[in-house]
C-alpha positions in Angstrom: 0.0 0.1 0.1 1.2 4.0 -0.6 1.4 5.9 2.2 0.2 9.5 2.1 4.0 11.0 1.6 4.4 8.8 -1.3 1.0 9.5 -2.9 2.2 13.3 -2.4 5.2 12.9 -4.1 3.4 11.4 -6.8 1.3 13.4 -7.5 3.5 16.2 -7.4 5.5 14.8 -10.2 2.4 14.4 -12.5 1.3 17.8 -11.8 5.3 19.3 -12.3 4.7 17.2 -15.9 1.4 18.6 -16.9 2.7 21.9 -16.3 6.1 21.1 -18.3 6.3 24.0 -21.3 5.5 21.4 -24.9 7.8 21.4 -27.3 5.6 24.5 -29.4 6.7 26.7 -26.1 10.1 25.6 -24.1 11.1 28.9 -23.0 12.5 30.0 -20.3 13.7 33.5 -19.4 13.6 35.8 -16.6 14.5 39.8 -16.6 15.3 42.2 -14.3 14.3 46.3 -13.4 15.5 48.7 -11.2 12.9 49.5 -8.6 14.4 53.2 -8.5 13.7 53.2 -12.5 15.7 54.9 -15.4 16.8 58.6 -16.2 18.3 59.6 -19.4 22.2 60.8 -18.5 25.0 62.5 -20.4 28.0 59.8 -20.2 31.2 58.3 -21.7 31.0 55.0 -23.5 34.2 53.0 -22.4 36.0 50.1 -23.5 36.5 47.7 -20.3 39.6 45.8 -21.9 41.4 48.4 -23.3 40.3 51.4 -20.9 39.1 53.8 -24.4 36.6 56.6 -24.2 34.8 57.3 -27.0 32.0 60.1 -27.6 30.0 61.4 -24.8 26.4 61.0 -25.4 22.7 60.6 -23.9 22.3 56.6 -22.6 19.4 55.0 -20.9 20.4 53.7 -17.3 19.5 53.0 -14.0 18.6 55.6 -11.4 20.3 55.7 -8.2 18.8 54.2 -5.3 17.1 55.9 -2.7 17.6 53.0 -0.1 21.0 51.5 1.3 20.0 48.2 -0.6 19.7 48.6 -4.6 16.1 46.9 -5.2 15.3 45.1 -8.1 12.1 43.1 -9.8 12.8 39.6 -11.4 10.0 38.4 -13.8 9.1 36.7 -16.9 7.7 39.2 -19.2 6.8 36.6 -21.5 4.4 35.5 -19.1 3.2 37.9 -17.8 3.4 40.6 -20.8 2.1 38.4 -23.9 1.8 40.9 -25.7 5.1 42.7 -24.7 6.9 42.9 -28.4 3.4 45.2 -30.0 3.3 47.6 -27.0 7.3 48.1 -27.3 6.6 48.6 -31.6 3.8 51.1 -30.9 5.6 53.2 -28.1 6.6 56.6 -29.9 10.4 57.2 -29.9 10.1 59.9 -27.4 13.1 59.6 -25.0 10.1 60.2 -21.7 8.1 57.4 -23.2 11.0 55.1 -23.6 12.1 55.6 -19.5 8.6 55.0 -19.2 8.8 51.4 -21.1 11.9 50.6 -19.1 10.5 51.4 -15.8 8.2 49.0 -16.4 9.8 46.2 -18.0 13.5 46.7 -18.1 16.3 48.1 -20.4 16.4 45.9 -23.7 19.7 44.5 -22.6 22.8 42.7 -24.5 23.4 44.2 -28.2 21.5 47.4 -27.4 23.7 49.3 -24.5 27.2 49.0 -23.2 29.3 50.2 -20.6 29.3 53.6 -19.7 31.0 56.4 -16.7 28.6 59.2 -16.0 30.2 62.7 -15.6 32.1 62.6 -11.7 32.0 58.9 -11.7 34.5 56.5 -11.4 33.0 53.3 -12.2 31.2 52.0 -15.2 27.5 51.2 -15.2 25.3 49.6 -18.2 23.7 52.5 -20.3 21.7 52.4 -24.0 22.1 55.4 -26.2 18.8 57.1 -27.5 19.9 55.9 -30.6 19.9 52.5 -30.5 16.7 52.9 -28.9 15.0 54.5 -32.0 16.3 52.3 -34.1 15.5 49.2 -32.3 12.0 50.2 -31.8 11.5 51.4 -35.8 12.8 47.8 -37.0 9.8 45.8 -34.6 7.4 48.6 -35.8 8.0 48.0 -39.7 8.2 43.9 -38.2 5.1 44.4 -36.5 3.3 46.9 -39.0 3.8 44.1 -42.1 2.8 41.2 -40.0 -0.5 43.3 -39.0 -1.1 43.6 -43.4 -0.4 40.1 -44.1 -3.3 39.3 -41.1 -5.8 41.5 -41.9 -5.2 41.7 -44.8 -4.3 45.3 -46.1 -3.9 45.2 -49.6 -3.2 48.9 -50.1 -0.1 49.0 -47.4 1.2 46.1 -48.6 1.4 47.3 -52.8 3.0 50.0 -51.1 6.1 48.1 -49.8 6.4 44.9 -51.8 7.3 46.4 -55.3 7.1 44.2 -58.4 9.7 45.3 -60.7 11.9 44.4 -64.1 14.1 41.8 -62.6 12.2 40.7 -59.4 10.3 41.1 -56.4 11.3 43.8 -53.4 10.2 45.0 -50.1 10.2 48.6 -48.9 10.2 49.8 -45.4 9.8 53.4 -46.7 9.3 55.1 -50.0 12.1 54.8 -52.2 12.0 58.5 -53.0 13.4 61.0 -50.5 15.2 60.8 -47.0 15.5 57.7 -45.3 15.3 57.2 -41.7 17.4 54.8 -39.5 16.6 51.3 -39.7 14.9 51.8 -43.3 15.5 48.3 -45.0 15.4 46.8 -48.2 15.0 43.4 -49.0 15.4 41.7 -52.7 12.9 38.9 -51.8 13.5 37.3 -55.3 14.9 38.0 -58.0 16.1 35.8 -61.2 19.8 35.8 -59.8 18.9 35.4 -56.3 16.7 33.5 -55.3 15.0 32.4 -58.1 13.2 29.0 -56.8 11.4 32.1 -54.6 10.1 33.6 -57.6 8.5 31.0 -59.5 6.7 30.2 -56.7 5.3 33.3 -56.5 2.5 34.8 -58.7 3.3 37.8 -61.1 2.1 41.2 -58.9 1.0 39.4 -55.9 1.9 41.1 -52.9 0.4 39.0 -49.8 3.3 35.6 -50.6 6.0 38.5 -51.3 5.1 39.8 -47.9 5.4 36.8 -45.9 9.4 36.2 -47.5 10.2 39.5 -46.6 8.9 39.4 -42.8 10.6 35.8 -42.5 13.9 37.9 -43.6 13.5 40.6 -40.8 12.5 38.1 -38.3 15.2 35.4 -38.7 17.8 38.7 -39.1 16.7 39.2 -35.9 16.7 36.2 -34.2 20.4 35.2 -35.3 21.6 36.4 -32.2 20.6 36.1 -28.3 19.1 33.1 -27.9 20.6 29.2 -27.2 19.0 26.0 -26.1 20.2 25.7 -22.8 19.5 22.7 -19.7 17.5 24.6 -17.1 16.0 23.4 -13.9 12.4 24.0 -13.8 10.5 23.4 -10.6 13.5 20.9 -9.2 13.4 18.8 -12.7 16.5 19.6 -15.7 14.7 20.3 -19.1 15.9 21.9 -22.4 14.6 25.5 -23.4 16.1 28.4 -25.7 17.1 30.6 -22.9 16.7 34.7 -24.9 19.8 36.5 -23.6 17.8 39.7 -23.7 14.5 41.7 -23.8 14.9 42.7 -27.1 15.6 39.1 -28.1 12.9 37.9 -26.2 10.5 40.0 -27.8 11.5 39.1 -31.5 10.7 35.6 -30.4 7.1 36.7 -29.0 7.1 37.7 -32.0 8.0 34.5 -34.0 5.5 33.0 -31.9 2.8 35.2 -33.1 3.4 34.7 -36.7 3.7 31.5 -36.7 0.0 30.8 -34.3 -1.6 33.5 -35.8 -2.2 34.8 -33.1 -4.6 37.4 -32.1 -2.7 40.7 -29.9 -5.4 43.4 -28.9 -5.2 46.1 -27.3 -6.3 47.3 -24.3 -9.3 48.8 -24.1 -8.8 51.4 -21.3 -7.8 55.1 -22.7 -4.9 55.3 -20.3 -3.5 52.2 -21.0 -1.2 51.2 -24.0 -0.5 47.8 -23.2 -1.0 45.1 -26.0 -1.9 41.2 -24.9 -3.0 37.8 -26.4 -6.2 36.4 -26.5 -5.8 32.8 -27.3 -6.5 29.6 -25.2 -4.8 29.5 -21.8 -4.1 33.0 -21.9 -6.9 35.3 -21.8 -10.7 34.6 -23.0 -11.9 35.2 -26.4 -13.9 38.6 -26.2 -11.5 40.1 -23.2 -10.7 43.9 -23.6 -9.0 45.0 -20.4 -5.3 43.9 -20.3 -6.0 43.3 -16.2 -8.4 43.9 -13.3 -6.8 47.8 -12.6 -7.6 48.7 -15.6 -11.3 46.9 -15.7 -12.0 48.9 -13.2 -10.7 52.0 -13.6 -12.8 52.2 -16.6 -15.6 51.1 -15.1 -15.3 54.2 -12.5 -15.1 56.3 -15.4 -18.0 55.0 -16.5 -20.0 55.4 -13.1 -19.2 58.8 -13.3 -20.9 59.8 -16.9 
């Protein structure tokens, strides 16, 4: 006969097995947010190996802690912010709005920032420049807009981005003429000399299929670095996970999952909230219009005052 301890252990193991991520969702990620928030400061980038310093610039750094101890919050944005990539893409490249995003979700991490030294300090800290944030916002915005146009489909938008020319089909992130902003992209989707096998598969003047190839290229280029397969502990058991090394990488993986799964991402209906979230089985009930109970309660109070 089984005693109570044996039964409890068995049920505990079974519970962990049932909750273990499936092959389609084997991500493990934790990110850190400074409780003191973040602020823009003038600082000098430094090469710690060679001791070289570069040109002074504006960097987003952790704000000094008011207490004796440095307080941080660890969280998993892929679980608690199911539409974070779109919340990021919709953020205007305004320094104040960027700092507010970082205060809630943290800095972007590896590949975006560098070690910097602030004026009057003798030690280096992690900083992320405004141009780097602006570029990452633009890249994500381009990808999300293209995905939205494919899913709709928005043929007018796609016809502005996908161009059939004499030697093939191309993707333009911005108008062909005029000044191009940082992050402007041209992708040769298929020509007679480059990827002719793709050209053979696409019907002439079609814009949806070429857009899918362009989106694949954009996302895959952003996924080349920033994540690795690792054997990690999960509730005391070892499991194989894909582990992003930064918030930036995690958001690109989240976008890739949304694209491959045709996920429905909606904006919170509370007017003062700019959060986007996923509505899908196991994530949020279909028809859900608020990202969290606090937004639902705030919207309800506002309706009552009318």
